[in-house]
Structures are given as C-alpha cells and as structure tokens.
N, C-alpha and C positions, 0 to 999 in steps of 0.2 A: 800941156797936159799935166792936172793937177795930180803928182805923187804923192801919198802920206806917208812922215817919218817915223821911225818908231813901232813899234815900244824900244825903249835903250834898255838894255837889264842884265845886269852879271850872276854868274853864280854863284853859290855860296862859298866855294874853295876861294875867292879873291875877300880880301882883307876886307872887314867891314869901311873904313878908315878910308879905303881906296876906291871906297864901288863906287860913291856920288860923283868924285871928283875924276873918274874912265870913264860913269858915264854919259856923264854932261858934255868931257870931252867927246865921245861920239857923235852926241847929236847938234851939237857947236858944226862939229866936221862934216854931217851930211848935211847939213843946214847950208852952211857955206856951199856945200859941192853942188847943190841939185841949186842954189840960187845965180851959180854960175853958167849953169847948164842953157844955151840956148831951148826954149819949149817946153822947157819944167816949170812946174809952178811948186814948191814943196809947203807942203799944211804937216802939221803937226798932228801923231794922233793922239787919239780921246781918248780917255780912257783906259787905256796902255795893253791894247788890240790892233790887232792892225783893218784897215776899213771894211768892211761890208761891201765897196763899189771901189774897184780904179785897184791899182795900186801900191803895193806898200811897201817899203823898206824899213828892215828893223835886223838889230843886230846884239848879243849878246858875248857881252866880256866872258872869257870859258878858262882864263887862266892872266896871272900878274906875278911873274917869279924874281923874285931880288938875287943875283951871283954876285959876291964881293960887291963891284959899283954901280953890275952890269942890272936895267931892267930889262926883262921881255914878259908881252904883251900878244895874247893873242885872243880871240874873237871870231866867232861866226855870223853872217850876214845873210839874212833870208829875203828874197821878194816872194812875197806874194800878189795876188789877183783874190777878186771878190771875198776877201776876208780867209782865204784858204793857200794853202802848195801851188809853185806856180811850178812847171816843167823845167825853171833852170834854177839846178843843184844847188844849195848854199853854202858860197864863198866862204872860205875858212881864210883866215888871213892870223900875222904874226911878223910884230919888227919890236928891236932890240932899240936899248939907251942906252950910252953909256956913260959914268959921275953923273948922274941928274937928278934922279932919286925919282921921288914920283913925281914933280914936275915932269922929268923923261918918261915916262909911263906916258904920263898924259898925249905927251909930244907925239911920240910913239905911236900911239894909238891914232893919235888923228891925220897921220899919216894911211895909216894903213885903211882907215876909214875912208875917209877919200877916194885912194885907190878904187877898193871894195865899193864902193857907190858906182862911183861912172862906171865901172865893168857895169852893174845893173841900169843906170842909168839908159847907154847903150844897148844894151839889150830892147830896155821899154822900146824909145827912140825906134829903133829894128824894127821891131812889132815881132823880134823874137821871143820875147816875150811873152804865155799864154797865160791861162789854166791848166793847172794838170790836170788828167782823166785819169 
C-alpha cells in the first residue's frame, strides 16, 4: 500500500538554524520506518501538501527547547486521507536528549518520529484509519 510522507515543517518559534536539520531528521526517520514496514511503500509528498488520494503522514516540530545541556523537542504528527483529516487524532510526541546539543535534538526527534509513524502506519494497515466525516 502506498503511503505519502510529508510535508515536514517546523513552527516559526523553532530557531531558524535548527529548523532544516530537524525537519530533515523527521523526514529521514519517517522514510526509514515506512520502508521497514511490510506492506507499505513510502512516497514523498510533493509540493508540500498531503496527497489528494490515499494516506499521508505529516509532521510539525512545535518546540525545540534548550535547558542547560538538555534539549527537548516536541512534534505533532497528522494522518490525512484523500487530502483531508482522518478519523485518527493528531499524535503528539516529545523526547529529550542530554548533553548533545543540536545533534541530540535530531536524534531525539528521530526516535519520537519513528514511534509515532509506526502508530499511524499500524492504524492504516489494520483499517482503523478512515477519512473524517
């Protein structure tokens, strides 16, 4: 089953120099998880929009907060069906990395992305995900 991945974005409150690496980390983690999921063929979102037909998983980094040597990242993941919201509520994710700076934020975000994408792919595969009415 084809599943479109993206768009991947970040809130304007996330420091500009961190946005691109964090967005790339989300995209890479989602693609890796989808490729490793039997029965799923991942496709990248085109033109920064959910696919007009089929399932799309997208994500947005909402916070990247540094406190001392710790970095906490938060993100929200959304499942779309035919370009509109699905019946599956957006999933929030949060992860903290200690002592690794921006690199730690990327690794933390990769872990939370893999977890949330797995949850959404499972909803698709089991037939629980449908277009919102």
